[in-house]
VOPAGU-2260 file (C-alpha; in pm, 1 decimal, decimal comma):
REM VOPAGU-2260
SITE   aa  ch    i         X         Y         Z
SITE  MET   A    0   12417,4    8886,3    6659,4
SITE  LEU   A    1   12696,1    8942,4    6901,9
SITE  SER   A    2   12959,8    8653,8    6935,7
SITE  THR   A    3   12980,8    8472,9    7227,0
SITE  GLY   A    4   13338,6    8570,5    7297,2
SITE  THR   A    5   13584,4    8807,0    7145,3
SITE  GLY   A    6   13563,0    8866,6    6778,4
SITE  VAL   A    7   13451,2    9102,1    6473,2
SITE  ILE   A    8   13134,1    9225,7    6373,0
SITE  ASN   A    9   13105,1    9486,5    6107,4
SITE  ALA   A   10   13056,9    9881,9    6212,6
SITE  SER   A   11   13039,6   10079,3    5904,3
SITE  ALA   A   12   13236,2   10133,7    5619,3
SITE  ASP   A   13   13513,1   10291,7    5844,1
SITE  GLY   A   14   13584,1    9937,5    5963,3
SITE  ALA   A   15   13453,7    9651,1    6225,3
SITE  VAL   A   16   13392,3    9636,3    6609,0
SITE  ARG   A   17   13644,7    9410,8    6759,7
SITE  PHE   A   18   13596,5    9272,6    7127,6
SITE  THR   A   19   13883,4    9249,1    7297,6
SITE  GLU   A   20   13771,3    9157,6    7634,8
SITE  ARG   A   21   13463,2    9040,4    7849,1
SITE  PHE   A   22   13327,1    8939,5    8143,3
SITE  GLN   A   23   13000,9    8866,1    8336,7
SITE  VAL   A   24   12920,9    9139,8    8558,2
SITE  ALA   A   25   12599,7    8995,6    8724,7
SITE  PRO   A   26   12322,2    8767,1    8654,2
SITE  GLY   A   27   12178,8    8913,7    8325,1
SITE  VAL   A   28   12449,2    9188,8    8265,0
SITE  GLU   A   29   12770,7    9167,1    8059,9
SITE  TYR   A   30   13087,9    9377,6    8000,0
SITE  ARG   A   31   13295,5    9405,7    7692,9
SITE  ALA   A   32   13556,9    9616,6    7562,7
SITE  PHE   A   33   13606,5    9654,6    7183,2
SITE  THR   A   34   13814,1    9888,7    6926,9
SITE  VAL   A   35   13658,2   10019,1    6631,7
SITE  PRO   A   36   13841,3   10228,2    6332,7
SITE  ALA   A   37   13738,5   10601,9    6350,9
SITE  GLY   A   38   13864,3   10851,9    6065,3
SITE  ARG   A   39   14225,0   10844,8    6121,8
SITE  GLY   A   40   14287,5   10617,3    6435,5
SITE  ILE   A   41   14132,8   10342,6    6650,8
SITE  ALA   A   42   13862,9   10405,6    6920,6
SITE  TYR   A   43   13856,4   10220,4    7233,9
SITE  GLY   A   44   13513,9   10152,0    7398,4
SITE  HIS   A   45   13342,9    9975,2    7667,4
SITE  VAL   A   46   12994,7    9815,8    7693,3
SITE  LEU   A   47   12749,0    9699,3    7899,2
SITE  ILE   A   48   12478,2    9473,9    7805,3
SITE  ALA   A   49   12163,9    9406,7    8002,1
SITE  ASP   A   50   11918,6    9140,5    7947,7
SITE  LEU   A   51   11553,3    9285,8    8039,5
SITE  ASN   A   52   11413,7    8974,2    7966,3
SITE  ASP   A   53   11576,0    8860,4    8290,1
SITE  ARG   A   54   11342,7    8908,8    8619,8
SITE  ARG   A   55   11667,5    8982,8    8818,2
SITE  VAL   A   56   11767,3    9263,4    8583,3
SITE  ARG   A   57   11658,8    9629,2    8676,7
SITE  VAL   A   58   11725,7    9987,4    8525,5
SITE  GLY   A   59   11720,2   10266,0    8770,6
SITE  LEU   A   60   11834,6   10633,3    8796,1
SITE  LEU   A   61   12172,5   10677,1    8928,1
SITE  ARG   A   62   12143,9   11016,2    9142,6
SITE  PRO   A   63   12323,0   11226,0    9412,4
SITE  GLY   A   64   11993,1   11269,7    9605,3
SITE  ALA   A   65   11890,0   11585,5    9446,8
SITE  VAL   A   66   11837,5   11710,8    9091,2
SITE  ALA   A   67   12052,6   12003,7    9146,7
SITE  ALA   A   68   12363,2   11833,6    9293,0
SITE  ARG   A   69   12661,1   11616,0    9143,5
SITE  ASP   A   70   12882,1   11306,1    9229,7
SITE  THR   A   71   13088,6   11060,4    9037,2
SITE  VAL   A   72   12902,0   10805,4    8840,6
SITE  SER   A   73   13107,5   10483,6    9067,3
SITE  ARG   A   74   13020,9   10676,9    9405,8
SITE  MET   A   75   12632,1   10692,7    9293,2
SITE  ALA   A   76   12630,0   10329,6    9173,8
SITE  ASN   A   77   12801,5   10195,4    9490,0
SITE  ALA   A   78   12543,4   10378,4    9714,3
SITE  GLN   A   79   12266,8   10290,2    9529,2
SITE  GLY   A   80   12383,2    9898,7    9496,6
SITE  ALA   A   81   12389,4    9906,1    9110,7
SITE  VAL   A   82   12648,0    9654,5    8947,1
SITE  ALA   A   83   12742,2    9875,0    8655,5
SITE  GLY   A   84   12614,1   10196,2    8522,1
SITE  VAL   A   85   12721,0   10500,7    8279,3
SITE  ASN   A   86   12672,6   10861,7    8285,6
SITE  GLY   A   87   12375,3   11037,2    8213,0
SITE  ASP   A   88   12224,0   11387,8    8002,9
SITE  PHE   A   89   12409,8   11711,9    7953,9
SITE  PHE   A   90   12373,9   11965,3    8222,6
SITE  ASP   A   91   12421,8   12292,0    8373,5
SITE  ILE   A   92   12788,8   12342,4    8402,4
SITE  LYS   A   93   12875,2   12698,7    8266,1
SITE  GLY   A   94   12843,5   13016,3    8446,1
SITE  ALA   A   95   12879,8   13122,6    8808,5
SITE  THR   A   96   12553,0   13034,8    8878,3
SITE  ALA   A   97   12565,1   12688,4    8734,2
SITE  THR   A   98   12320,3   12439,4    8928,1
SITE  GLY   A   99   12449,6   12114,5    8829,6
SITE  ALA   A  100   12100,1   12003,4    8706,6
SITE  ALA   A  101   12073,8   11811,9    8383,8
SITE  VAL   A  102   11910,4   11934,5    8079,2
SITE  GLY   A  103   11642,6   11701,2    7994,8
SITE  PRO   A  104   11345,0   11507,1    8170,1
SITE  ALA   A  105   11457,7   11266,2    8465,0
SITE  ILE   A  106   11183,9   10981,7    8601,7
SITE  SER   A  107   11309,3   10762,3    8895,3
SITE  GLU   A  108   11073,3   10480,1    9010,8
SITE  GLY   A  109   10777,2   10592,6    8803,7
SITE  GLU   A  110   10804,4   10969,7    8971,1
SITE  VAL   A  111   10903,4   11266,3    8762,7
SITE  LEU   A  112   11177,0   11442,9    8902,0
SITE  LYS   A  113   11236,1   11712,2    8661,7
SITE  ALA   A  114   11115,3   11854,1    8329,5
SITE  ALA   A  115   11311,4   11971,1    8030,9
SITE  ALA   A  116   11496,6   12310,4    8052,2
SITE  PRO   A  117   11421,9   12560,9    7746,6
SITE  ARG   A  118   11564,5   12455,0    7409,5
SITE  SER   A  119   11749,9   12816,4    7407,9
SITE  GLN   A  120   11907,6   12740,7    7764,3
SITE  ARG   A  121   12010,4   12412,1    7663,0
SITE  MET   A  122   12358,8   12247,1    7743,2
SITE  GLY   A  123   12529,4   12023,8    7487,7
SITE  PRO   A  124   12584,1   12005,3    7112,3
SITE  ARG   A  125   12336,3   12127,7    6840,8
SITE  LEU   A  126   11986,3   11878,4    6833,0
SITE  PRO   A  127   11965,4   11673,3    6537,0
SITE  ARG   A  128   11668,0   11812,8    6346,1
SITE  GLY   A  129   11317,5   11731,2    6487,4
SITE  ALA   A  130   11466,9   11616,0    6822,4
SITE  SER   A  131   11362,3   11782,3    7132,0
SITE  VAL   A  132   11511,3   11874,0    7473,0
SITE  GLU   A  133   11214,4   11646,9    7585,0
SITE  ASP   A  134   11369,3   11321,4    7425,8
SITE  VAL   A  135   11444,1   11049,0    7656,7
SITE  ILE   A  136   11529,4   10689,9    7672,6
SITE  GLY   A  137   11348,5   10500,2    7911,6
SITE  ILE   A  138   11215,2   10181,2    8056,9
SITE  GLY   A  139   10838,2   10116,3    8103,7
SITE  THR   A  140   10658,3    9952,2    8365,8
SITE  ASP   A  141   10631,4    9621,1    8138,4
SITE  GLY   A  142   11005,5    9642,3    8144,2
SITE  VAL   A  143   11083,8    9716,6    7807,5
SITE  ALA   A  144   11338,8   10012,0    7659,9
SITE  ARG   A  145   11205,1   10264,5    7454,0
SITE  LEU   A  146   11263,6   10620,5    7309,9
SITE  ASP   A  147   10997,0   10853,8    7417,5
SITE  ARG   A  148   10931,6   11229,5    7500,7
SITE  VAL   A  149   10848,0   11356,0    7858,6
SITE  SER   A  150   10679,3   11688,5    7933,7
SITE  VAL   A  151   10527,4   11805,1    8269,7
SITE  THR   A  152   10212,7   11995,0    8249,9
SITE  GLY   A  153   10059,4   12182,5    8560,6
SITE  SER   A  154    9843,2   12447,4    8719,2
SITE  VAL   A  155    9870,7   12696,7    8995,2
SITE  ASN   A  156    9530,4   12719,1    9133,3
SITE  THR   A  157    9453,3   13042,8    9319,7
SITE  ALA   A  158    9148,5   13235,3    9424,3
SITE  HIS   A  159    9233,8   13463,4    9130,6
SITE  GLY   A  160    9214,4   13172,5    8880,5
SITE  ALA   A  161    9447,5   12931,4    8747,1
SITE  LEU   A  162    9814,0   13005,1    8656,0
SITE  ALA   A  163    9983,2   12762,8    8402,6
SITE  LEU   A  164   10313,2   12577,8    8504,6
SITE  ARG   A  165   10579,9   12591,5    8270,6
SITE  GLY   A  166   10850,2   12474,9    8439,8
SITE  PHE   A  167   10949,8   12175,1    8711,6
SITE  ASN   A  168   11241,3   12136,3    8895,2
SITE  GLN   A  169   11460,1   12280,6    8597,4
SITE  TYR   A  170   11758,3   12532,9    8559,9
SITE  ALA   A  171   11590,6   12750,8    8371,4
SITE  ILE   A  172   11220,6   12902,3    8305,9
SITE  PRO   A  173   11068,9   13012,3    7969,9
SITE  GLU   A  174   11022,2   13393,3    7923,4
SITE  GLY   A  175   10697,8   13467,6    8096,1
SITE  GLY   A  176   10672,6   13150,8    8284,6
SITE  ILE   A  177   10633,8   12998,6    8605,8
SITE  SER   A  178   10803,1   12701,1    8773,8
SITE  ALA   A  179   10783,0   12490,7    9051,1
SITE  PHE   A  180   11038,8   12381,7    9282,3
SITE  THR   A  181   11005,6   12080,7    9541,4
SITE  ASP   A  182   11218,6   11910,5    9800,0
SITE  GLN   A  183   11384,1   11715,9    9479,6
SITE  TRP   A  184   11541,6   12007,8    9382,0
SITE  GLY   A  185   11825,3   12033,6    9650,7
SITE  LYS   A  186   11985,4   12319,1    9824,3
SITE  ALA   A  187   12108,3   12539,5    9485,9
SITE  SER   A  188   12000,8   12868,9    9408,4
SITE  ARG   A  189   11699,3   12921,6    9216,9
SITE  TYR   A  190   11824,9   13246,7    9077,0
SITE  ARG   A  191   11988,6   13088,9    8763,1
SITE  ALA   A  192   11632,1   12968,6    8659,5
SITE  VAL   A  193   11535,3   13352,0    8568,4
SITE  CYS   A  194   11896,9   13457,6    8454,6
SITE  GLY   A  195   12061,9   13224,9    8233,1
SITE  PRO   A  196   12409,7   13254,5    8071,1
SITE  ARG   A  197   12273,9   13226,8    7727,2
SITE  ALA   A  198   12047,1   13424,9    7489,9
SITE  MET   A  199   11766,9   13427,4    7720,5
SITE  GLY   A  200   11946,5   13666,4    7957,5
SITE  CYS   A  201   11778,8   13788,2    8282,2
SITE  GLY   A  202   11419,5   13853,8    8354,9
SITE  ALA   A  203   11352,7   14225,4    8396,5
SITE  GLN   A  204   11086,9   14122,7    8679,0
SITE  THR   A  205   11125,7   13818,3    8914,2
SITE  TYR   A  206   10913,5   13666,2    9205,0
SITE  GLU   A  207   10934,9   13398,3    9449,4
SITE  VAL   A  208   10624,7   13211,3    9650,9
SITE  THR   A  209   10649,9   12963,6    9888,4
SITE  VAL   A  210   10350,1   12755,5    9938,6
SITE  ARG   A  211   10365,2   12540,7   10279,3
SITE  GLY   A  212   10082,7   12312,5   10346,9
SITE  GLY   A  213    9861,1   12459,6   10074,2
SITE  ARG   A  214    9895,5   12816,4   10152,8
SITE  VAL   A  215   10144,2   13092,0   10073,9
SITE  ASP   A  216   10398,3   13115,9   10383,1
SITE  SER   A  217   10624,5   13370,8   10207,8
SITE  VAL   A  218   10691,7   13595,7    9908,9
SITE  ALA   A  219   11027,6   13722,6    9784,2
SITE  ALA   A  220   11145,9   13967,5    9502,7
SITE  GLN   A  221   11413,8   13745,0    9399,9
SITE  PRO   A  222   11473,2   13351,1    9384,8
SITE  GLY   A  223   11611,7   13204,8    9678,3
SITE  SER   A  224   11841,8   12922,9    9752,0
SITE  GLY   A  225   11842,2   12627,7   10034,7
SITE  SER   A  226   11673,8   12319,3   10099,9
SITE  ILE   A  227   11271,8   12276,7   10050,4
SITE  PRO   A  228   11072,3   12076,7   10306,4
SITE  ARG   A  229   10864,6   11798,6   10165,5
SITE  ASP   A  230   10561,6   11980,2   10246,9
SITE  THR   A  231   10649,7   12293,0   10053,9
SITE  VAL   A  232   10644,4   12397,0    9700,5
SITE  VAL   A  233   10853,4   12715,5    9588,8
SITE  LEU   A  234   10710,2   12891,2    9265,2
SITE  VAL   A  235   10943,8   13137,8    9083,2
SITE  GLY   A  236   10814,4   13372,1    8796,6
SITE  ARG   A  237   11007,4   13552,4    8543,2
SITE  ASP   A  238   10858,6   13865,5    8365,2
SITE  GLY   A  239   10468,7   13782,5    8327,7
SITE  GLY   A  240   10485,6   13486,0    8542,0
SITE  ALA   A  241   10657,6   13727,9    8808,0
SITE  GLN   A  242   10361,5   13978,8    8771,4
SITE  ALA   A  243   10103,3   13704,7    8810,1
SITE  LEU   A  244   10239,5   13558,3    9124,4
SITE  LYS   A  245   10239,2   13909,2    9243,2
SITE  GLN   A  246    9873,4   13854,9    9314,0
SITE  LEU   A  247    9931,2   13629,4    9586,3
SITE  ARG   A  248    9960,4   13742,9    9941,1
SITE  VAL   A  249   10068,8   13552,7   10256,5
SITE  GLY   A  250    9789,1   13327,8   10355,6
SITE  ASP   A  251    9605,3   13276,6   10030,1
SITE  GLN   A  252    9517,4   12919,9    9965,6
SITE  VAL   A  253    9731,8   12792,8    9667,9
SITE  ASP   A  254    9701,2   12444,6    9478,7
SITE  VAL   A  255    9974,1   12338,4    9295,0
SITE  GLN   A  256    9924,5   12037,7    9062,3
SITE  HIS   A  257   10147,1   11889,3    8781,2
SITE  GLN   A  258   10175,9   11558,1    8575,5
SITE  GLN   A  259   10350,7   11422,4    8326,0
SITE  ALA   A  260   10190,1   11414,8    7958,1
SITE  GLY   A  261   10341,3   11245,7    7630,0
SITE  ILE   A  262   10461,6   11410,4    7332,1
SITE  PRO   A  263   10401,9   11275,0    6987,8
SITE  ALA   A  264   10739,9   11136,8    6822,3
SITE  ALA   A  265   10684,0   11381,0    6521,8
SITE  THR   A  266   10775,8   11737,5    6598,9
SITE  PRO   A  267   10484,2   11964,6    6534,5
SITE  PRO   A  268   10526,3   12198,3    6186,9
SITE  LEU   A  269   10584,0   12506,0    6387,9
SITE  THR   A  270   10799,3   12412,4    6656,7
SITE  MET   A  271   11025,4   12271,2    6360,6
SITE  ALA   A  272   10989,7   12602,8    6192,2
SITE  ALA   A  273   11122,5   12753,5    6486,6
SITE  GLU   A  274   11394,6   12519,2    6547,6
SITE  THR   A  275   11542,1   12543,9    6189,8
SITE  VAL   A  276   11535,1   12930,2    6237,5
SITE  SER   A  277   11703,0   12899,0    6549,3
SITE  GLN   A  278   11953,1   12677,5    6393,3
SITE  GLU   A  279   12028,7   12854,0    6088,0
SITE  GLY   A  280   11941,6   13204,4    6142,0
SITE  THR   A  281   11743,1   13241,2    5847,5
SITE  ALA   A  282   11485,4   13488,8    5962,8
SITE  PRO   A  283   11487,1   13823,4    6101,2
SITE  ALA   A  284   11507,8   13864,6    6507,8
SITE  GLY   A  285   11158,7   13975,7    6519,4
SITE  LEU   A  286   11024,8   13683,3    6294,6
SITE  ALA   A  287   11219,5   13433,4    6514,4
SITE  GLN   A  288   11087,8   13523,3    6811,0
SITE  VAL   A  289   10704,7   13502,2    6678,4
SITE  LEU   A  290   10782,2   13195,2    6556,7
SITE  ARG   A  291   10936,1   13049,4    6903,1
SITE  GLN   A  292   10609,3   13229,7    7092,4
SITE  LEU   A  293   10369,5   13029,9    6826,3
SITE  ALA   A  294   10562,7   12710,4    6864,6
SITE  GLU   A  295   10573,4   12732,9    7249,9
SITE  ARG   A  296   10187,8   12804,2    7248,9
SITE  GLU   A  297   10160,4   12507,3    6995,8
SITE  GLN   A  298   10341,9   12263,8    7229,5
SITE  GLN   A  299   10129,1   12391,0    7532,1
SITE  GLY   A  300    9836,0   12298,8    7346,0
SITE  LEU   A  301    9950,7   11952,9    7271,3
SITE  SER   A  302   10060,7   11895,4    7606,8
SITE  HIS   A  303    9722,0   11981,0    7755,9
SITE  GLN   A  304    9556,8   11755,9    7488,0
SITE  LEU   A  305    9767,5   11472,9    7555,7
SITE  ALA   A  306    9734,0   11510,5    7955,8
SITE  ARG   A  307    9379,4   11411,3    7916,8
SITE  VAL   A  308    9497,1   11065,1    7778,0
SITE  GLN   A  309    9667,9   10829,7    7998,9
SITE  PRO   A  310   10029,3   10799,2    7877,6
SITE  ARG   A  311   10216,8   10495,0    7890,7
SITE  PRO   A  312   10398,1   10479,3    8234,8
SITE  LEU   A  313   10746,5   10513,4    8218,0
SITE  ARG   A  314   10942,6   10352,4    8540,1
SITE  PHE   A  315   11273,5   10505,6    8441,0
SITE  ALA   A  316   11358,5   10793,7    8198,8
SITE  ILE   A  317   11680,1   11003,6    8136,7
SITE  GLY   A  318   11694,0   11271,9    7901,0
SITE  ALA   A  319   11925,6   11210,3    7585,6
SITE  VAL   A  320   11954,9   11296,2    7221,4
SITE  PRO   A  321   11838,8   11050,3    6972,2
SITE  ILE   A  322   12110,9   10947,8    6717,5
SITE  LEU   A  323   11957,8   10591,7    6596,2
SITE  ARG   A  324   11590,9   10496,9    6493,7
SITE  ASP   A  325   11471,7   10188,7    6357,5
SITE  GLY   A  326   11841,5   10090,3    6273,6
SITE  ARG   A  327   11935,8   10383,9    6103,3
SITE  PRO   A  328   12151,4   10699,1    6197,3
SITE  LEU   A  329   11940,9   11024,6    6176,2
SITE  ASN   A  330   11999,2   11210,3    5874,8
SITE  ASP   A  331   12159,2   11538,8    5996,7
SITE  LEU   A  332   12400,2   11400,0    6266,9
SITE  ASP   A  333   12730,9   11591,9    6280,7
SITE  ASP   A  334   12992,9   11407,5    6083,9
SITE  ARG   A  335   13270,1   11643,5    6125,7
SITE  GLN   A  336   13378,8   11711,8    6499,0
SITE  SER   A  337   13527,9   11380,8    6664,8
SITE  ALA   A  338   13450,6   11362,5    7047,1
SITE  VAL   A  339   13460,6   11107,1    7335,7
SITE  ARG   A  340   13099,5   10996,9    7351,0
SITE  ALA   A  341   12870,9   10800,3    7566,7
SITE  GLY   A  342   12560,8   10661,9    7480,2
SITE  ALA   A  343   12260,0   10420,5    7544,9
SITE  GLY   A  344   12050,7   10203,4    7301,5
SITE  TYR   A  345   11852,9    9886,5    7278,0
SITE  GLY   A  346   11795,1    9618,9    7055,9
SITE  ALA   A  347   11566,2    9304,4    7059,8
SITE  GLY   A  348   11253,8    9491,8    7066,8
SITE  GLY   A  349   11371,6    9709,9    7367,5
SITE  HIS   A  350   11437,9    9381,2    7572,8
SITE  ARG   A  351   11826,4    9427,2    7573,6
SITE  LEU   A  352   11980,1    9738,1    7663,1
SITE  TYR   A  353   12345,7    9866,9    7569,3
SITE  LEU   A  354   12526,8   10116,5    7786,5
SITE  LEU   A  355   12850,4   10259,6    7594,3
SITE  ALA   A  356   13124,6   10495,7    7660,2
SITE  LEU   A  357   13470,6   10558,2    7470,3
SITE  ASP   A  358   13820,1   10601,4    7611,6
SITE  GLY   A  359   13946,2   10976,1    7648,0
SITE  ASN   A  360   14259,0   11113,1    7492,9
SITE  PRO   A  361   14517,9   11073,3    7725,8
SITE  GLN   A  362   14593,9   10730,2    7629,1
SITE  GLY   A  363   14615,4   10857,2    7258,6
SITE  HIS   A  364   14277,5   10703,2    7162,9
SITE  HIS   A  365   14057,0   10866,0    6932,3
SITE  GLY   A  366   13700,5   10981,2    6949,6
SITE  MET   A  367   13410,5   10947,4    6708,6
SITE  THR   A  368   13157,1   11184,7    6525,3
SITE  LEU   A  369   12787,2   11137,8    6616,9
SITE  THR   A  370   12748,1   10937,8    6287,7
SITE  GLN   A  371   13005,4   10712,4    6329,8
SITE  PHE   A  372   12924,7   10675,3    6712,0
SITE  ALA   A  373   12521,1   10582,6    6563,4
SITE  HIS   A  374   12682,8   10321,5    6339,6
SITE  ALA   A  375   12887,9   10173,6    6626,6
SITE  MET   A  376   12596,0   10148,3    6837,1
SITE  ARG   A  377   12394,7    9981,3    6566,0
SITE  ALA   A  378   12705,6    9722,7    6501,0
SITE  ILE   A  379   12669,1    9656,9    6852,5
SITE  GLY   A  380   12316,6    9538,8    6835,3
SITE  ALA   A  381   12111,0    9860,7    6911,2
SITE  ASP   A  382   11804,0    9943,5    6695,8
SITE  ASN   A  383   11739,0   10262,4    6894,0
SITE  ALA   A  384   12012,8   10504,2    7038,6
SITE  VAL   A  385   12114,8   10841,0    7196,2
SITE  ASP   A  386   12394,2   11025,7    7279,5
SITE  LEU   A  387   12482,0   11110,2    7648,5
SITE  ASP   A  388   12710,1   11378,3    7764,5
SITE  GLY   A  389   13049,7   11302,3    7651,7
SITE  GLY   A  390   13396,0   11464,7    7689,9
SITE  GLY   A  391   13527,6   11438,8    8059,7
SITE  SER   A  392   13164,7   11303,0    8154,6
SITE  ALA   A  393   13191,1   11012,9    7967,7
SITE  THR   A  394   13212,6   10745,3    8239,9
SITE  LEU   A  395   13131,2   10377,1    8251,2
SITE  VAL   A  396   13157,2   10146,2    8568,7
SITE  ALA   A  397   13131,1    9800,9    8678,1
SITE  ARG   A  398   13192,8    9535,9    8930,2
SITE  GLY   A  399   13467,0    9325,0    8824,8
SITE  PRO   A  400   13451,4    8938,4    8875,5
SITE  GLY   A  401   13405,5    8841,0    9259,0
SITE  SER   A  402   13407,2    9210,3    9347,8
SITE  ASP   A  403   13100,9    9381,1    9523,7
SITE  ARG   A  404   13246,7    9739,7    9419,8
SITE  ALA   A  405   13170,6    9895,6    9084,1
SITE  THR   A  406   13463,3   10097,4    8929,4
SITE  VAL   A  407   13579,3   10280,8    8626,2
SITE  ARG   A  408   13634,3   10065,4    8320,5
SITE  ASN   A  409   13710,8   10324,8    8041,2
SITE  HIS   A  410   13978,2   10623,7    8071,6
SITE  PRO   A  411   13814,0   10938,1    8126,7
SITE  CYS   A  412   13936,6   11239,6    7954,0
SITE  ASP   A  413   14046,0   11455,2    8245,3
SITE  GLY   A  414   14231,0   11121,0    8401,7
SITE  THR   A  415   13975,7   11100,1    8666,1
SITE  GLU   A  416   13592,1   11098,4    8701,6
SITE  ARG   A  417   13401,5   11422,7    8685,7
SITE  LEU   A  418   13114,8   11493,5    8887,2
SITE  VAL   A  419   12776,8   11459,5    8707,4
SITE  PRO   A  420   12399,0   11494,1    8811,3
SITE  GLU   A  421   12269,2   11155,9    8718,6
SITE  GLY   A  422   12345,2   10811,6    8507,5
SITE  ILE   A  423   12189,8   10515,5    8426,0
SITE  GLY   A  424   12247,1   10247,2    8663,2
SITE  LEU   A  425   12209,3    9846,0    8598,9
SITE  PHE   A  426   12079,5    9632,6    8890,0
SITE  SER   A  427   12084,1    9263,2    8925,7
SITE  GLN   A  428   11976,9    9032,9    9196,8
SITE  PRO   A  429   12179,6    8721,6    9255,8
C-alpha cells in the first residue's frame, strides 16, 4: 500500500522508492514526486495516480488532431481539457520521410484510429520475447484498465473479388500488402508506407487508389500526400498489393471495410519462432524469410477467426511495450542499458492507473534499465505495466493546485518538450 504522505516503499534489491512531494491535481487524480536508487546513482521520477473507481475520472488519448502529426504533451492536454498526462508510444521519427505517426495501435472514444506498423519497421528498443507491436494498455467500456492486443482486419470488396486489408492509417505496409488511409491520417506523405528506412526497403511496385463515396475517384503510380476528406479512403499497395489494386478503374464500385479484432495474449508458435530468428539472427536469410511469411499467415488466420467473435470493447488504447505482468517483470527485459523512461501501469484489479516519467540527464539525474523500471512500477503499486517512449520524449504534465493549466513536472532530456504524436490524458470533472 502507498503511504498517505511522503514516505518510503520498497522498490527492489537496489533500494526503495522515496516520495518527496505530493498534491491533489483534481478529484480522483494525485501527483507525486519520488526518488529511487538506480545503478550507480539516484533516479528522480514523477507519478500520476488515477482512481478509476471515481466516476469523475476519465482516461483518454491525447492527440494533435491527426495520426501523422505531433505536438507537445502540455499543449495537447490543455487543448483537450486534461488535468494531467504523459507521453505515449514510440513513433516514426527517423529519416527524411518520417511521418511522426506512432508505432502501435490507437483507440480514442471507442474508435480505432490506427493499426500497428509491421515489426520490421518498428521504432524503439528490442521487444521482450513474446511481446508484439499490437500490445496496448487500454481502458474498457467498463472503466477498467488492462493490457491487451489490438489488430485491425478488413477487406477491399470489388467486382474482381475481395482483397485483404493489411494496414490501417499506419506508417508502413507489410510487403505485398494493401493499407487504407482515412481522414484521421492527416496531411503527411503516404509514400513512407511503401519505402521505409529499415530492412523492408522500398517496394518495387507501388500504386494508390482513391475511393470517394464508394467509387474509384482516381489512381496514381505513387502514393501522394495531403488531407483526406471524410467520405474518402485512400488505398496504397506495394508489390503484390500494388498489382491487385491495378485491376481497379476510375468509376469502379469499391467497398472498404475494417474492424478491430482481438489477439490472444500468448504469442503463436510460428510468430514466436520468427521473432526469435529476427532478434538473434540464428537462421539463414532464406529460412528467416519463410518463417516471417508463415508467421504473418498465422497471425492473419487468427485475426480472421477472432474477428467473428465479439471482442471486449476498448474505449481507449495506446501502443506500448509490456514490462510487468501479474506483479512480475518479464524475464528477458534489458538489464544493461540505462535510460530516461516513461511508462503506465495499473493495480487494484485495473481500478487504479499509474502514469510515470523520469527526469532527464541535464540535472545530473540517472535513468533506469527496463528491469529496474519494472520493479519501480511494481513498488509504486502497479501489477501490470508498460514502457512508453522515453529519452527526450518522456514528459509528464499536471495542473498545480489552483491552476487550470497543465505544466511539465519532470525535466525533459532536451531541456524542453519534444513534439510527440500522442499521450495518455487524465480528465476529471469537479
